[in-house]
N, C-alpha and C positions, 0 to 999 in steps of 0.2 A: 078241419076234419076232411073236407074234400081233397086238400093238398096231400094228406097222409094216404088216402085212397089212391090218388094218381101215382104216388111213389111206388106203392105196392103194385099197382097195374102194370108199370113199365120197368120194374126191376129186372126183368128177364132179359132185356136188350143191352144191360151194362156189361162192359168188357174191361178185362184188365191186360194191358199191353206188356208182354213179358220180353225182356231183352234177349237177343239171339246169343246162344252159348258161344263162348270165345274158343276158336279153333287154334289151339296153341301150336299144333304141328305146322299148319299153314303160316302162322306168324313167324315162326322160327325160320321157314324156308325163305320167306320174304327177307327176313333180317340177313340170312346168310347170302342171298342174292345180291342185296345192297352192298354188303361188305365185300363181296367178290368184285362187283363192279367198280367199287371205289379202288380196290387193289389194282385191278386191270388199268383203269384210267390214270391212276397215280403212277404206275410203273411206266406207262406209255409217256406221260408228261415228264417224268424223271429222265427217262431215257432220251427224249426230245431235248431236254435242257442240256443235258450233258453233251450231246452231239453238236448242238448248235452254239453253245456257250463259247468255245474257242473262236468260231467265226465271227460272232458279233462283238466279243472283246477285242478281236483284231481290228474289226471295221470301225467300231465306235470309240474305243478307248485307247487304241495304239497311238503312241507318240511318235512323231518323226525323229529318227536318230540324228544328232548332230553330225556334221562333216568331220572326217578324220583329219586332225591337224598333223601335218608332216613337217618336220624341220630337218633339212639335209645336214648331215654331220660334216664337219671339215676333215680334210685330209691331214693324217697325223704321222704318216709313214716316214721314218728317219731315212730310209733308202732314198726315197724321192727327193727328200731334202738334200742328202748328200749328192744325189746326181744333179741336183739344181746348182748346188755350190760348185760342184766341179765343172759343169758347163759354164757357169759365169766366170770361174777361174781361168778357163781356157780361152773364152771370148775376151776377157780383159787382157790377158797376156798377148792375144793376137792384135787386139787394137793398140796396145802399148808399143808392140813391134812395128806397126804401121805408121804411129804417129810420133816415134821416138825423136825423129829429126824435125817435126813440124813445130814451128814456134807457136807459143801460146800467146793469144792477143787477149788482154784484160781491158774491156770497155770502160771508158771514162763516165762513171754514172754516180751522180750525188742524190741521195735519198732525201726528198723533201717531206715536210709534215703532212702535206696533202696526200702523198704516197702511203704514208703510214695509216692516214685516216681511211683511205681507199681500201687498204688491206684489212682493217677492222671491220669495214662495211661488208666485205666479202665473207669474213668469219661470221658476222651477224646473219648474213643470208643463208649460210649453211646451217646455222643453229635454228633460224626460224622455221626452215622446212623440216628439219628433224623434229622440232618441237610439236609437230602436228600428230606425232605418235606418243607424246609424253603427257600424262595425266597426273592429277593430285588425288590421292586416296586418303579418305577422312574415316577413321574409326571412331563410333560414338558409343559411349557406355555410361552408365549412370551409378551413382553411389549415394549413401545416406550419411550426413554429418552427425555430430553429437546431438544437434537439436532437431534430428529427424527430418531435416530438409533434404530434398533430393538435389544432387549436385550432378551435372552433366560434364563428363570428361571426353575431350577430343584429342586423338592422336593423328598426325599427318605423316605421309611420306610420299615421295614421287612413285609413279607407276609408269609401266610401259605397255602399249597396246601390241600384243604379240600375235593375235590371231582373230579370225572371224569364222566360226564354225557353222554359220548359216542360221544359228539360233540366238547366239550370244557373241558379244564382243568380249573378248578375253584380255585381262591386264595382269602383269606380273608386277608384285610389289613386295614390301617387307612384311613378313609374317607377324612381327611384333605390334603392327598397327591394326591388323584385322583379327587378331587372335582375341577370343573372349569378348567380343563386342556385341552390342544389340543392334546396331545398325552400320552399314558400310556405305559411304558416299563417294562418288567418282565425279570429279570436275574435269571436263575437257578443255582444250585449248581455247574454245570459243566462249568459256565461262559457263557453259551448261552443266548442271549438277543433277545426277540421277543416282538413284538407290542401286546398289549391287549386292550380289549374293557371294558368299565365301565358296572357295572350292578346295581342291587338294593343296598340300603344301609340303615342302621338303625340310624336315627337321635338321638336316645337315648344313644347308646353306641358308636356312631361314627365309627362304622364298616362298611366296604363296600366289595363287591364281585366283582372281575374283572375276565375276562375269556380270555384264549388264545385258538384259534381253534387247534384242535389236528393235522389237516392237515399241519399246520405250524411248528409242533415240530419234530425235527429230531429223528430217531429211537435211536440214541446214547444217545440222551438227555432223551428220554423216559425211557431207560434202566437204567439211572442214578439217576432218582428222584422217589419218591413214595408218595402216599396220606398219610397224617398225621393220626396217631391213637389218637383219643380223649379219655382221660381217665375219671375217675369219681373223680371230686375234692371233692365231698361230703366224699369220703374215705381218703382224705389227712388229716394229722394231724401235729400239732406243733412239731418241731424237726425233721420232715423228710427232708432228703437231696434232693435238687433240683439244676437243672441246668437252666440257662437262655440263650436262643439262639436267633439268628437274629441280633438284634442291641441294646443290653441292655446297652452298653457303648457309644451309640450315632454314632456309625459307624458300617457298615456292616461286617458280618462274625465275630463278637465278641462273646465271651462266658465267663460267669461268674458261679461261683459256690457258694453255701450257703445252709441254711436250712430255712424252713418255721418258722417264728416267730409268726405268728397269722393267724388263719383261721376263726375267730368268728366275725370280723368286716364286717359290710355292709353298703352300701350307698343306700339311698332312691332316686329313680328317678321316672319319670313319668311311671305309670303302671307296675313297677317293682321294686324289691330290689335286688341288686347284692351283693354277697359276695366278700370281698376283701381279697386276699391273699398276706401278706407281708412277706418279706424275709431279710435276712441280707447280700444278695449278692450285691455287688457294682453295682450301676446303674447310669444312667445319666437322667437329667430332660427332654431330647428330646429322650429317648429311645423307642424302639419299639421290637416287637418280641414275644416270648413265654417262658413259663417255663414249664419243663418236670420233671417227676420223674425218678428215677433210671431204670425203665422199658422202658423209652423213650417215655411214653404216654403224651400228652398235658394236662396239668391240669390248665393252666392259660394263658390269653391274656395280655401281659404287657400294663399297663395303668398308665404312671407316674403322670397323673393329679390327681389320687386318693392316691398318696403318702402322709402320714401324715406330718405335718410341722415340727414335732419333729423327723422325720425319713428320711430326705433329704439324697440323695446319695445312696439310695438303691433300689433294684427292687420291684415293686408292681404290682399286676395283678388282673384282673377280673376272678373269678372262672369259668372254662369252662362249668361246668355242668349247670350253670345258663344261658348260651349263646346258648346252643345247639338248643333250639326251634327256636330262631330268626336265627341263622345260617342256619338251614334247609330251612326256608322260603326264606331268601335271595338266597340260592343255587339254588332254584326252581323259581327264578325270581318273587317271590311274595313279596308284601309289608307287613312290620310288621304292625299289626293293632294298632290303637290308639283310646283308652277309654278316657284318659285325667284326671286321678286322681293320687295323691300321697297318699300313705296309709301306715298304719302299722298294724301289727297283734294284734288281742285282743285275747289272749289265755284264756284258762278256769280259770287260776289264776287271771289274770287281770280282767276278767269279773266278778269274785265274789267279788274282792276288790273294783272295781269302779262302780259296777252295770251296765255294758255295755254288750250288747250281743256279743257272739263270732262271729268273722269275720274280715273283713278288715275295719279298721277306716279310714275314708276319712279325711286326714289332709288337703288336698287342692283339690278342682275341678278346674283344669287349665282354665284360662280365654278363652272362646270362643271354648272350647273342646267339643266333642260329648256328654261327661257326663254332662258338664254345660248346654249345649243347651237343653238336655233331661230333666234337672230339678234336677240332684243330686247336693247336697250341702255340704259344709264342716260340718262335724260332724255326717254325716250319717254312717251306718255301712253296708257294702255290705255283704250279706249272701248267695246270690245265683245268679249264671249266667247261664241262660237257665235252664237245669235240674240239674245242678251240684251245690252241697253245697260248699261254700267258706268259709274257716276257716282261711287261711293265704294268704299273697300276693303272695306266690309261687303258691298256688292253683288258684289264679286269673290270673297269668302269664300263667300257662299251660292251662287253659280253654281258654283264649283269643286266644292262638296260634292255636286253632282248627278252628278259623273263618277267613273269607276273609274281605278285605276292602269293604265298602259300604253295608255290611251285617248287617241286623237289628237283634238285640238280646234283649232278656229280662233280666233286671237286678232288682233284688230284694234287696231293702235296708230297714234297720230297722231306723226309724227317731223318736227323742225323742219328745213326745207329753206332754201334761199337767201332766199326771201320769205315763205314761209307753211309751215304745218304740213300735211303730206300724209299720207293714209291708206296704211299698209302691212299687208298681211295675212301672218300667220305660222301655220304648222302646228306645233302643239307636242305632243309625246308626253309625257304626265304621268308623273311618277315617285311614289315613296312617301316620305312625310315620316318618315324613319328617322334 
């Protein structure tokens, strides 16, 4: 009873706390202010990111560009050659006149077996030094047999160290060995084997470049190898003694000796004519490698597919001077450009006899090639590319080497009309020789 009285006595001091009414207007203003500040700060952050991104990308992610590989081209001017022949002829005639009445003394010399052995030792010394630039390239791929077992396939060919671009050591080898492989291995002359990566290739000559990062090569290996010296195959002559290195007999590290039996033959391919060097050195049908002169200079890349049917079992090579322009492009990770014609030289003599303009006679415009797409036809005579006059296929090769894939060039041809040949200009967008 007393409790009830107490409750009634103090009931007047009870309060009910009421929540403050929500000010929607003020809340909306705060929300708008937050959104506005977020937009401002986001804009500033975005602008700062856009402005500073190129700088930090350049500083943090920029990769050092490899050094440009430059391979000097050999002189091919027929005028210089004619002048040299004329000078040699005059000198020979003068010497003959001076020595006409001079008796010839033939020394009495008998060749001993030791002399022959010494001669072959000297050959071996030349081969051993040049072999420092020769490697063995192995392409590894896998397949599955009928029982679902994995089989590992390996293809091998000789390769040639052609350049050091400051980041990689570059090797030239056969495309067939490195095409569609899972792994590429390069074995150097000291026996060290390192994994390589594939680079650009020339579908015309079936030559490809592979690279090995310099950081993966031991110092001892770098000290035992060297970049090959590319010679001038235009200066090579029939009867010259040569050595074949790499895999001329079909297996690695083999060497054969012989002499050049022909330097005048050539093979017509797309956008190029290549000279063929034939030898009497014993070779295999699956040979690969290089041929060198007695100075140790590379004058040819072994290419058994061009061996004449009547000369089976000997070493045949593509002349190195005809390959230098494409090797330089491949070494700089550039595609060999593709015009798409097979042609032959129209010399001044042929032009007079056949009443055809001097230039490159188009034997065939390859189907779906850039040349055919532009309108160039069989029977046209190419006389100009860009601003350069074209008189031979070699002129055309050298001029095309100056351009890049997808570049548009002007090709001037002479096409036979009703009465005479007329100039026609074509704009050709070059493709890649794949």
